[in-house]
Every structure is written in structure tokens, then in C-alpha cells.
N, C-alpha and C positions, 0 to 999 in steps of 0.2 A: 197548545200544542202547535208546531209549525209543520205545515204539510207542503209538498211539491209534488206535482204532476209529472207526467211524461213530457219530455220535449219533442212536440210534433207539431208546432205552429210555426210555419216559415214567414220569414220577414227579412228582408235585406240580406239574403245568402246565409241565413243562419236559422237554426230551429230553436224554438223559445217554449218555455212553460210557465207555470203559475205558482207563485209562492204566497200561501196564505196562513192564517191564525185561526183556529177554531175557538179562541179565546178572546182575543182583544187586537184592535189594530195597533194599540201600544207595544203589546209583545211583537207583532208583524214587523214594525218600523224599527225596533231595537235590534231583531235579527237581522234584518235587510242591512242597517247600518254595520254591523258586525262582519258581514259578507262583503262589505264594500259596493252595494248595488245603490247606484245614484237614485235620490228622491224621484226623478222625472221618470223611473221606472213604476211608480205607483199608479194604479188605475182603480182609485176609489175602493175597492175592498181586496185587492191582491197587488203583488209585483209581478211585471213580466221580466223574466230573467232568462239570458242565453243559456242554452245546453251547457256550456263550459261551467257554469255556476251551479249547476244541479248537483254534481257529484260534490261540490265543496259544501252544499246546503246540507246534504245528506250525511256528510261527514260530521258537521257542526250539529247535527241533531234533528234535523227535517226528517219526518216520515214519508216515504214514497208512496204515493196513492195515485188512484186513476183521476182522471178529469170529472168523472161524475161523483166520485167521493169528494173532491174539492168543493162542488156545488152544494153537495148535500151538507157538507160540514160548516160552510157558510152561512146556509139557511138554517140550520140547527142552532147556530150560535146568534142568530139575528144580525149578522154583518153583510148578508148578500144584497148588493146594490142592483137594481134593476139594468139591463142593457141599455146603453146610450140609444137614443132615437134621433137618430141624424140621416139626412139624406145623402146622396152619392158625394155631394160637395163638402161635406161636413157640417153642413147647417142644421140647426134642430127642426125636426118634422114639426109642421102644425096640423093640428086636427082638420080632419077633411070637413067642408062645410055641410 
């Protein structure tokens, strides 16, 4: 099943939300393509989509859920990727000596 959370993440003067699958990445990619979401919106285990895509996603069959439910669904499906570990400049963090 495809899930979408609330649009409450601000970026570039817009609010964004997350689009995920609780089944497979293949299902997620197929659904996103159907909505016309660019591949660059994929972030390892989810798509970041702008608020105006959210209603379209729901009309196409995505289930509206909370952000917490998104994380729980990804973990339960074994699809959750760890958060990126980068410093303020975007470079990977190294382990402390």
C-alpha cells in the first residue's frame, strides 16, 4: 500500500510530504511515476513530494497517515534506511577518533 503523510516540511517556499510504500520500492516507484513525480525526488526509502501532489496521491489511492506511521510502516516492511550522517557542508561524517 502507498502511504503519504502531512505536508509540513518547509523547503523552497513550499510545504513537502513523504510518499512511501509499505510493500516494496518497486510499488513506490511505479506509483510515483504515475503521479509524474521526478526520480530526483526519491530519497532512499521515500519520495519527497510537494503539497499540491499530496491530494493527487490520495485520489490515486495513497492512504493518508501521520509521519510517525510512515516511519513505522517502513520499519515493519524492512525498507527503512538510516538517516544520512553528514556534516553541515553535506560531507559524510567520520567517526570520532
